[in-house]
Backbone atoms as SQL, in Angstrom:
CREATE TABLE atoms (id INTEGER PRIMARY KEY, chain TEXT, resi INTEGER, resn TEXT, atom TEXT, x REAL, y REAL, z REAL);
INSERT INTO atoms VALUES
  (1, 'A', 1, 'MET', 'N', -1.713, -1.744, -21.159),
  (2, 'A', 1, 'MET', 'CA', -1.653, -1.756, -19.894),
  (3, 'A', 1, 'MET', 'C', -1.989, 0.033, -19.047),
  (4, 'A', 2, 'ALA', 'N', -2.990, -0.094, -18.489),
  (5, 'A', 2, 'ALA', 'CA', -3.279, 1.327, -18.144),
  (6, 'A', 2, 'ALA', 'C', -2.066, 2.305, -17.528),
  (7, 'A', 3, 'LEU', 'N', -2.264, 4.280, -17.741),
  (8, 'A', 3, 'LEU', 'CA', -1.073, 4.812, -17.311),
  (9, 'A', 3, 'LEU', 'C', -2.288, 5.616, -15.996),
  (10, 'A', 4, 'TYR', 'N', -0.948, 5.907, -15.404),
  (11, 'A', 4, 'TYR', 'CA', -1.956, 6.454, -13.837),
  (12, 'A', 4, 'TYR', 'C', -1.052, 7.588, -13.660),
  (13, 'A', 5, 'GLY', 'N', -1.651, 8.723, -13.219),
  (14, 'A', 5, 'GLY', 'CA', -0.770, 10.367, -13.256),
  (15, 'A', 5, 'GLY', 'C', -0.122, 10.790, -12.118),
  (16, 'A', 6, 'VAL', 'N', 0.402, 10.337, -11.785),
  (17, 'A', 6, 'VAL', 'CA', 0.924, 11.264, -10.478),
  (18, 'A', 6, 'VAL', 'C', 1.919, 12.373, -10.393),
  (19, 'A', 7, 'GLY', 'N', 2.092, 12.948, -11.517),
  (20, 'A', 7, 'GLY', 'CA', 2.751, 13.838, -11.677),
  (21, 'A', 7, 'GLY', 'C', 4.171, 13.032, -12.993),
  (22, 'A', 8, 'LEU', 'N', 3.829, 11.790, -12.712),
  (23, 'A', 8, 'LEU', 'CA', 4.661, 11.356, -13.909),
  (24, 'A', 8, 'LEU', 'C', 3.732, 10.009, -14.739),
  (25, 'A', 9, 'ASN', 'N', 3.544, 9.343, -15.903),
  (26, 'A', 9, 'ASN', 'CA', 2.661, 8.209, -16.302),
  (27, 'A', 9, 'ASN', 'C', 3.623, 7.144, -15.337),
  (28, 'A', 10, 'VAL', 'N', 2.674, 6.337, -14.823),
  (29, 'A', 10, 'VAL', 'CA', 3.314, 4.877, -14.286),
  (30, 'A', 10, 'VAL', 'C', 2.168, 3.602, -14.251),
  (31, 'A', 11, 'ALA', 'N', 2.690, 2.574, -14.499),
  (32, 'A', 11, 'ALA', 'CA', 1.844, 1.761, -15.258),
  (33, 'A', 11, 'ALA', 'C', 1.332, 0.988, -13.711),
  (34, 'A', 12, 'VAL', 'N', 0.294, 1.202, -12.980),
  (35, 'A', 12, 'VAL', 'CA', -0.505, 1.012, -11.689),
  (36, 'A', 12, 'VAL', 'C', -0.830, -0.525, -11.934),
  (37, 'A', 13, 'GLU', 'N', -0.899, -0.903, -12.991),
  (38, 'A', 13, 'GLU', 'CA', -1.195, -2.464, -13.272),
  (39, 'A', 13, 'GLU', 'C', 0.323, -3.747, -12.769),
  (40, 'A', 14, 'ARG', 'N', 1.299, -2.920, -13.449),
  (41, 'A', 14, 'ARG', 'CA', 2.220, -3.578, -13.153),
  (42, 'A', 14, 'ARG', 'C', 2.909, -3.471, -11.400),
  (43, 'A', 15, 'ILE', 'N', 3.028, -2.605, -10.734),
  (44, 'A', 15, 'ILE', 'CA', 3.237, -1.871, -9.624),
  (45, 'A', 15, 'ILE', 'C', 2.189, -3.197, -8.631),
  (46, 'A', 16, 'ILE', 'N', 1.139, -3.135, -8.742),
  (47, 'A', 16, 'ILE', 'CA', -0.079, -4.109, -8.022),
  (48, 'A', 16, 'ILE', 'C', 0.143, -5.670, -8.232),
  (49, 'A', 17, 'LEU', 'N', 0.723, -5.733, -9.268),
  (50, 'A', 17, 'LEU', 'CA', 1.236, -6.990, -9.640),
  (51, 'A', 17, 'LEU', 'C', 2.380, -7.252, -8.613),
  (52, 'A', 18, 'ASP', 'N', 3.497, -6.714, -8.968),
  (53, 'A', 18, 'ASP', 'CA', 5.139, -6.499, -8.291),
  (54, 'A', 18, 'ASP', 'C', 4.563, -6.616, -6.764),
  (55, 'A', 19, 'LEU', 'N', 3.717, -6.011, -6.200),
  (56, 'A', 19, 'LEU', 'CA', 3.438, -5.944, -4.511),
  (57, 'A', 19, 'LEU', 'C', 2.485, -7.178, -4.386),
  (58, 'A', 20, 'LYS', 'N', 1.535, -7.863, -4.864),
  (59, 'A', 20, 'LYS', 'CA', 0.998, -9.020, -4.674),
  (60, 'A', 20, 'LYS', 'C', 1.685, -9.867, -4.547),
  (61, 'A', 21, 'LEU', 'N', 3.126, -10.234, -5.206),
  (62, 'A', 21, 'LEU', 'CA', 4.312, -11.375, -5.525),
  (63, 'A', 21, 'LEU', 'C', 4.895, -11.218, -3.734),
  (64, 'A', 22, 'HIS', 'N', 5.117, -9.871, -3.676),
  (65, 'A', 22, 'HIS', 'CA', 5.998, -9.324, -2.533),
  (66, 'A', 22, 'HIS', 'C', 5.020, -10.111, -1.403),
  (67, 'A', 23, 'ILE', 'N', 3.892, -9.695, -1.827),
  (68, 'A', 23, 'ILE', 'CA', 3.114, -10.446, -0.035),
  (69, 'A', 23, 'ILE', 'C', 2.837, -11.814, 0.291),
  (70, 'A', 24, 'ALA', 'N', 2.673, -12.421, -1.586),
  (71, 'A', 24, 'ALA', 'CA', 2.774, -13.893, -1.254),
  (72, 'A', 24, 'ALA', 'C', 3.816, -14.712, -0.745),
  (73, 'A', 25, 'LYS', 'N', 5.144, -13.907, -0.968),
  (74, 'A', 25, 'LYS', 'CA', 6.278, -14.540, -0.390),
  (75, 'A', 25, 'LYS', 'C', 6.577, -14.448, 0.406),
  (76, 'A', 26, 'SER', 'N', 5.764, -13.411, 1.424),
  (77, 'A', 26, 'SER', 'CA', 6.200, -13.029, 2.403),
  (78, 'A', 26, 'SER', 'C', 5.269, -13.848, 3.437),
  (79, 'A', 27, 'ASN', 'N', 4.262, -14.210, 3.529),
  (80, 'A', 27, 'ASN', 'CA', 3.884, -15.155, 4.345),
  (81, 'A', 27, 'ASN', 'C', 2.829, -14.563, 5.263),
  (82, 'A', 28, 'GLN', 'N', 2.699, -13.355, 5.423),
  (83, 'A', 28, 'GLN', 'CA', 2.227, -12.545, 6.125),
  (84, 'A', 28, 'GLN', 'C', 0.381, -12.026, 6.132),
  (85, 'A', 29, 'ALA', 'N', 0.177, -12.561, 4.863),
  (86, 'A', 29, 'ALA', 'CA', -1.347, -12.585, 4.083),
  (87, 'A', 29, 'ALA', 'C', -2.733, -12.635, 5.770),
  (88, 'A', 30, 'SER', 'N', -2.657, -13.089, 6.519),
  (89, 'A', 30, 'SER', 'CA', -3.282, -13.444, 7.436),
  (90, 'A', 30, 'SER', 'C', -3.759, -12.450, 7.875),
  (91, 'A', 31, 'LEU', 'N', -5.000, -12.440, 8.192),
  (92, 'A', 31, 'LEU', 'CA', -5.714, -11.281, 8.804),
  (93, 'A', 31, 'LEU', 'C', -4.972, -10.372, 10.025),
  (94, 'A', 32, 'LYS', 'N', -4.631, -11.518, 10.761),
  (95, 'A', 32, 'LYS', 'CA', -3.874, -10.683, 12.145),
  (96, 'A', 32, 'LYS', 'C', -2.906, -10.530, 12.070),
  (97, 'A', 33, 'ASN', 'N', -1.896, -10.823, 10.874),
  (98, 'A', 33, 'ASN', 'CA', -0.631, -10.184, 10.483),
  (99, 'A', 33, 'ASN', 'C', -1.504, -9.201, 9.907),
  (100, 'A', 34, 'LEU', 'N', -1.743, -9.006, 9.294),
  (101, 'A', 34, 'LEU', 'CA', -1.960, -8.096, 8.225),
  (102, 'A', 34, 'LEU', 'C', -2.391, -6.748, 9.143),
  (103, 'A', 35, 'GLN', 'N', -3.396, -7.009, 10.447),
  (104, 'A', 35, 'GLN', 'CA', -4.160, -5.945, 11.198),
  (105, 'A', 35, 'GLN', 'C', -2.908, -5.435, 12.007),
  (106, 'A', 36, 'ARG', 'N', -1.305, -6.626, 12.606),
  (107, 'A', 36, 'ARG', 'CA', -0.513, -6.380, 13.136),
  (108, 'A', 36, 'ARG', 'C', 0.432, -5.051, 12.837),
  (109, 'A', 37, 'ILE', 'N', 0.125, -5.138, 11.168),
  (110, 'A', 37, 'ILE', 'CA', 1.081, -4.641, 10.380),
  (111, 'A', 37, 'ILE', 'C', 0.560, -3.120, 10.227),
  (112, 'A', 38, 'PHE', 'N', -0.790, -3.061, 9.757),
  (113, 'A', 38, 'PHE', 'CA', -1.481, -1.737, 9.917),
  (114, 'A', 38, 'PHE', 'C', -1.213, -1.074, 11.382),
  (115, 'A', 39, 'GLU', 'N', -1.342, -1.403, 12.445),
  (116, 'A', 39, 'GLU', 'CA', -1.595, -1.093, 13.378),
  (117, 'A', 39, 'GLU', 'C', 0.196, -0.266, 13.824),
  (118, 'A', 40, 'LYS', 'N', 1.108, -1.292, 13.438),
  (119, 'A', 40, 'LYS', 'CA', 2.423, -0.801, 13.676),
  (120, 'A', 40, 'LYS', 'C', 2.463, 0.292, 12.848),
  (121, 'A', 41, 'ALA', 'N', 2.310, 0.300, 11.769),
  (122, 'A', 41, 'ALA', 'CA', 2.753, 0.995, 10.368),
  (123, 'A', 41, 'ALA', 'C', 2.079, 3.143, 10.635),
  (124, 'A', 42, 'ASP', 'N', 1.113, 2.817, 11.490),
  (125, 'A', 42, 'ASP', 'CA', 0.226, 3.732, 11.903),
  (126, 'A', 42, 'ASP', 'C', 0.896, 4.548, 13.166),
  (127, 'A', 43, 'SER', 'N', 1.932, 5.308, 12.931),
  (128, 'A', 43, 'SER', 'CA', 2.579, 5.384, 13.807),
  (129, 'A', 43, 'SER', 'C', 2.082, 6.922, 15.299),
  (130, 'A', 44, 'ASN', 'N', 1.068, 7.526, 14.002),
  (131, 'A', 44, 'ASN', 'CA', 0.231, 8.680, 15.262),
  (132, 'A', 44, 'ASN', 'C', -0.937, 7.862, 15.330),
  (133, 'A', 45, 'GLY', 'N', -1.296, 6.581, 15.192),
  (134, 'A', 45, 'GLY', 'CA', -2.474, 6.150, 16.015),
  (135, 'A', 45, 'GLY', 'C', -3.672, 6.886, 15.490),
  (136, 'A', 46, 'ASN', 'N', -3.964, 7.277, 14.114),
  (137, 'A', 46, 'ASN', 'CA', -5.179, 7.718, 13.506),
  (138, 'A', 46, 'ASN', 'C', -6.228, 6.697, 12.420),
  (139, 'A', 47, 'HIS', 'N', -5.604, 5.986, 12.746),
  (140, 'A', 47, 'HIS', 'CA', -6.283, 4.429, 11.609),
  (141, 'A', 47, 'HIS', 'C', -6.259, 5.072, 10.579),
  (142, 'A', 48, 'LYS', 'N', -5.418, 5.526, 10.159),
  (143, 'A', 48, 'LYS', 'CA', -5.112, 5.818, 8.588),
  (144, 'A', 48, 'LYS', 'C', -3.339, 5.682, 9.079),
  (145, 'A', 49, 'LEU', 'N', -3.032, 5.457, 7.040),
  (146, 'A', 49, 'LEU', 'CA', -1.750, 5.628, 6.710),
  (147, 'A', 49, 'LEU', 'C', -1.405, 6.774, 5.689),
  (148, 'A', 50, 'SER', 'N', -0.270, 7.589, 6.735),
  (149, 'A', 50, 'SER', 'CA', 0.166, 8.554, 5.637),
  (150, 'A', 50, 'SER', 'C', 0.686, 7.641, 3.828),
  (151, 'A', 51, 'LEU', 'N', 1.318, 8.664, 3.280),
  (152, 'A', 51, 'LEU', 'CA', 2.557, 8.352, 2.658),
  (153, 'A', 51, 'LEU', 'C', 3.488, 7.379, 3.243),
  (154, 'A', 52, 'LYS', 'N', 4.165, 7.671, 3.959),
  (155, 'A', 52, 'LYS', 'CA', 5.180, 7.294, 4.843),
  (156, 'A', 52, 'LYS', 'C', 4.735, 6.280, 5.788),
  (157, 'A', 53, 'GLU', 'N', 3.779, 6.447, 6.511),
  (158, 'A', 53, 'GLU', 'CA', 3.854, 5.235, 6.756),
  (159, 'A', 53, 'GLU', 'C', 3.060, 3.641, 6.321),
  (160, 'A', 54, 'PHE', 'N', 2.544, 4.329, 4.756),
  (161, 'A', 54, 'PHE', 'CA', 1.934, 3.234, 3.939),
  (162, 'A', 54, 'PHE', 'C', 2.962, 2.625, 3.134),
  (163, 'A', 55, 'GLU', 'N', 4.263, 3.455, 3.203),
  (164, 'A', 55, 'GLU', 'CA', 5.792, 2.939, 2.412),
  (165, 'A', 55, 'GLU', 'C', 6.006, 1.946, 3.635),
  (166, 'A', 56, 'LYS', 'N', 6.011, 2.328, 5.330),
  (167, 'A', 56, 'LYS', 'CA', 6.858, 1.414, 5.886),
  (168, 'A', 56, 'LYS', 'C', 5.716, 0.406, 6.086),
  (169, 'A', 57, 'ALA', 'N', 4.376, 0.056, 5.957),
  (170, 'A', 57, 'ALA', 'CA', 3.756, -0.598, 6.011),
  (171, 'A', 57, 'ALA', 'C', 4.210, -2.170, 4.953),
  (172, 'A', 58, 'LEU', 'N', 4.540, -1.326, 3.384),
  (173, 'A', 58, 'LEU', 'CA', 4.496, -2.263, 2.560),
  (174, 'A', 58, 'LEU', 'C', 6.214, -2.644, 2.905),
  (175, 'A', 59, 'ALA', 'N', 6.802, -2.212, 3.639),
  (176, 'A', 59, 'ALA', 'CA', 8.134, -2.546, 3.566),
  (177, 'A', 59, 'ALA', 'C', 8.375, -4.320, 4.751),
  (178, 'A', 60, 'ASN', 'N', 7.243, -4.459, 5.127),
  (179, 'A', 60, 'ASN', 'CA', 6.522, -5.827, 6.244),
  (180, 'A', 60, 'ASN', 'C', 7.027, -6.740, 4.990),
  (181, 'A', 61, 'PHE', 'N', 6.682, -6.512, 3.990),
  (182, 'A', 61, 'PHE', 'CA', 6.143, -7.698, 2.746),
  (183, 'A', 61, 'PHE', 'C', 7.503, -7.352, 1.661),
  (184, 'A', 62, 'GLY', 'N', 8.627, -7.016, 2.390),
  (185, 'A', 62, 'GLY', 'CA', 9.897, -6.451, 1.415),
  (186, 'A', 62, 'GLY', 'C', 9.728, -5.796, 0.313),
  (187, 'A', 63, 'PHE', 'N', 9.066, -5.542, 0.227),
  (188, 'A', 63, 'PHE', 'CA', 8.269, -3.994, -1.378),
  (189, 'A', 63, 'PHE', 'C', 8.586, -2.988, -0.914),
  (190, 'A', 64, 'PHE', 'N', 9.703, -2.319, -1.830),
  (191, 'A', 64, 'PHE', 'CA', 10.027, -1.001, -1.464),
  (192, 'A', 64, 'PHE', 'C', 10.068, -0.374, -2.529),
  (193, 'A', 65, 'PRO', 'N', 9.070, -0.179, -3.131),
  (194, 'A', 65, 'PRO', 'CA', 8.816, 0.786, -4.410),
  (195, 'A', 65, 'PRO', 'C', 9.545, 2.639, -5.046),
  (196, 'A', 66, 'LYS', 'N', 9.598, 3.102, -5.916),
  (197, 'A', 66, 'LYS', 'CA', 9.861, 4.184, -5.575),
  (198, 'A', 66, 'LYS', 'C', 9.286, 4.987, -5.266),
  (199, 'A', 67, 'VAL', 'N', 9.312, 6.244, -4.641),
  (200, 'A', 67, 'VAL', 'CA', 8.358, 7.328, -4.633),
  (201, 'A', 67, 'VAL', 'C', 6.976, 7.027, -5.582),
  (202, 'A', 68, 'VAL', 'N', 7.311, 7.172, -7.126),
  (203, 'A', 68, 'VAL', 'CA', 6.409, 7.235, -7.815),
  (204, 'A', 68, 'VAL', 'C', 5.284, 6.651, -7.740),
  (205, 'A', 69, 'ASP', 'N', 5.855, 5.366, -7.800),
  (206, 'A', 69, 'ASP', 'CA', 5.145, 4.136, -7.585),
  (207, 'A', 69, 'ASP', 'C', 4.181, 4.073, -6.254),
  (208, 'A', 70, 'LEU', 'N', 4.609, 4.040, -5.466),
  (209, 'A', 70, 'LEU', 'CA', 4.161, 4.466, -3.685),
  (210, 'A', 70, 'LEU', 'C', 3.098, 5.779, -4.394),
  (211, 'A', 71, 'GLN', 'N', 3.138, 6.385, -4.292),
  (212, 'A', 71, 'GLN', 'CA', 2.126, 7.344, -4.809),
  (213, 'A', 71, 'GLN', 'C', 1.312, 7.006, -6.049),
  (214, 'A', 72, 'ALA', 'N', 1.443, 6.210, -6.475),
  (215, 'A', 72, 'ALA', 'CA', 0.498, 6.037, -7.649),
  (216, 'A', 72, 'ALA', 'C', -0.629, 4.738, -7.210),
  (217, 'A', 73, 'LEU', 'N', 0.608, 4.099, -6.500),
  (218, 'A', 73, 'LEU', 'CA', -0.736, 2.645, -5.076),
  (219, 'A', 73, 'LEU', 'C', -1.339, 3.577, -4.112),
  (220, 'A', 74, 'LEU', 'N', -0.857, 4.395, -3.620),
  (221, 'A', 74, 'LEU', 'CA', -1.786, 4.797, -2.293),
  (222, 'A', 74, 'LEU', 'C', -3.027, 5.986, -3.297),
  (223, 'A', 75, 'LYS', 'N', -2.796, 6.465, -3.998),
  (224, 'A', 75, 'LYS', 'CA', -3.791, 7.139, -5.011),
  (225, 'A', 75, 'LYS', 'C', -4.594, 6.307, -5.150),
  (226, 'A', 76, 'HIS', 'N', -4.629, 4.739, -5.984),
  (227, 'A', 76, 'HIS', 'CA', -5.590, 3.682, -6.245),
  (228, 'A', 76, 'HIS', 'C', -5.929, 3.296, -5.534),
  (229, 'A', 77, 'TYR', 'N', -5.730, 2.876, -4.041),
  (230, 'A', 77, 'TYR', 'CA', -6.270, 2.299, -3.141),
  (231, 'A', 77, 'TYR', 'C', -6.865, 3.183, -2.109),
  (232, 'A', 78, 'ASP', 'N', -6.651, 4.848, -2.240),
  (233, 'A', 78, 'ASP', 'CA', -7.454, 5.540, -1.190),
  (234, 'A', 78, 'ASP', 'C', -8.917, 5.681, -2.215),
  (235, 'A', 79, 'THR', 'N', -9.822, 4.768, -1.528),
  (236, 'A', 79, 'THR', 'CA', -11.293, 5.054, -2.533),
  (237, 'A', 79, 'THR', 'C', -11.472, 6.489, -2.191),
  (238, 'A', 80, 'ASN', 'N', -11.619, 6.460, -0.840),
  (239, 'A', 80, 'ASN', 'CA', -12.321, 7.766, -0.042),
  (240, 'A', 80, 'ASN', 'C', -12.063, 9.138, -0.440),
  (241, 'A', 81, 'GLY', 'N', -10.901, 9.513, -1.483),
  (242, 'A', 81, 'GLY', 'CA', -10.198, 10.265, -1.808),
  (243, 'A', 81, 'GLY', 'C', -9.695, 11.241, -0.425),
  (244, 'A', 82, 'ASP', 'N', -9.377, 11.003, 0.672),
  (245, 'A', 82, 'ASP', 'CA', -9.093, 11.790, 1.705),
  (246, 'A', 82, 'ASP', 'C', -6.969, 11.460, 1.547),
  (247, 'A', 83, 'GLY', 'N', -6.573, 11.199, 0.971),
  (248, 'A', 83, 'GLY', 'CA', -4.897, 10.728, 0.440),
  (249, 'A', 83, 'GLY', 'C', -4.710, 10.271, 1.409),
  (250, 'A', 84, 'GLN', 'N', -5.467, 9.373, 2.231),
  (251, 'A', 84, 'GLN', 'CA', -4.280, 8.445, 3.586),
  (252, 'A', 84, 'GLN', 'C', -5.154, 6.904, 3.093),
  (253, 'A', 85, 'ILE', 'N', -5.033, 5.664, 3.414),
  (254, 'A', 85, 'ILE', 'CA', -4.999, 4.733, 3.541),
  (255, 'A', 85, 'ILE', 'C', -5.719, 3.925, 5.070),
  (256, 'A', 86, 'ASP', 'N', -6.916, 3.399, 4.659),
  (257, 'A', 86, 'ASP', 'CA', -7.362, 3.452, 6.009),
  (258, 'A', 86, 'ASP', 'C', -7.525, 2.115, 5.965),
  (259, 'A', 87, 'TYR', 'N', -7.685, 1.378, 7.424),
  (260, 'A', 87, 'TYR', 'CA', -7.360, -0.387, 7.419),
  (261, 'A', 87, 'TYR', 'C', -8.669, -1.226, 6.234),
  (262, 'A', 88, 'ASP', 'N', -9.498, -0.227, 5.995),
  (263, 'A', 88, 'ASP', 'CA', -10.313, -1.491, 4.764),
  (264, 'A', 88, 'ASP', 'C', -9.691, -1.245, 3.401),
  (265, 'A', 89, 'GLU', 'N', -8.797, -0.092, 3.052),
  (266, 'A', 89, 'GLU', 'CA', -8.244, 0.236, 2.100),
  (267, 'A', 89, 'GLU', 'C', -7.305, -0.497, 1.884),
  (268, 'A', 90, 'PHE', 'N', -6.743, -0.360, 2.939),
  (269, 'A', 90, 'PHE', 'CA', -5.333, -1.505, 3.410),
  (270, 'A', 90, 'PHE', 'C', -5.602, -2.760, 2.994),
  (271, 'A', 91, 'ILE', 'N', -6.808, -2.970, 3.576),
  (272, 'A', 91, 'ILE', 'CA', -7.165, -4.878, 3.247),
  (273, 'A', 91, 'ILE', 'C', -7.228, -4.781, 2.009),
  (274, 'A', 92, 'VAL', 'N', -7.777, -3.970, 1.294),
  (275, 'A', 92, 'VAL', 'CA', -8.278, -4.327, -0.505),
  (276, 'A', 92, 'VAL', 'C', -6.527, -4.118, -1.131),
  (277, 'A', 93, 'ALA', 'N', -6.021, -3.637, -0.885),
  (278, 'A', 93, 'ALA', 'CA', -4.481, -3.305, -1.168),
  (279, 'A', 93, 'ALA', 'C', -4.090, -4.522, -1.279),
  (280, 'A', 94, 'VAL', 'N', -3.913, -5.242, -0.193),
  (281, 'A', 94, 'VAL', 'CA', -3.134, -6.187, 0.696),
  (282, 'A', 94, 'VAL', 'C', -3.296, -7.757, 0.004),
  (283, 'A', 95, 'ARG', 'N', -4.854, -7.957, 0.044),
  (284, 'A', 95, 'ARG', 'CA', -5.219, -9.053, -0.111),
  (285, 'A', 95, 'ARG', 'C', -5.583, -9.393, -1.440);
């Protein structure tokens, strides 16, 4: 299992699997629902999710990771490296 550094070693694959299980249980994986969740979590309207906004979005699936796990997820899915999750990155994370 690969480890991911965000100050502490975190097993990203385990966190991703846990996230996917929560999403599957929530029955909210349709694109329409995902768009609604993203827009609702994007409280400042900049079309990107900060760490706190990403946490809010994941809570819609009943997923409440520890802060270090949340940071690891954000870093993993933030493919453009801007420190936030845009809509395309969000869709990759939750689908």
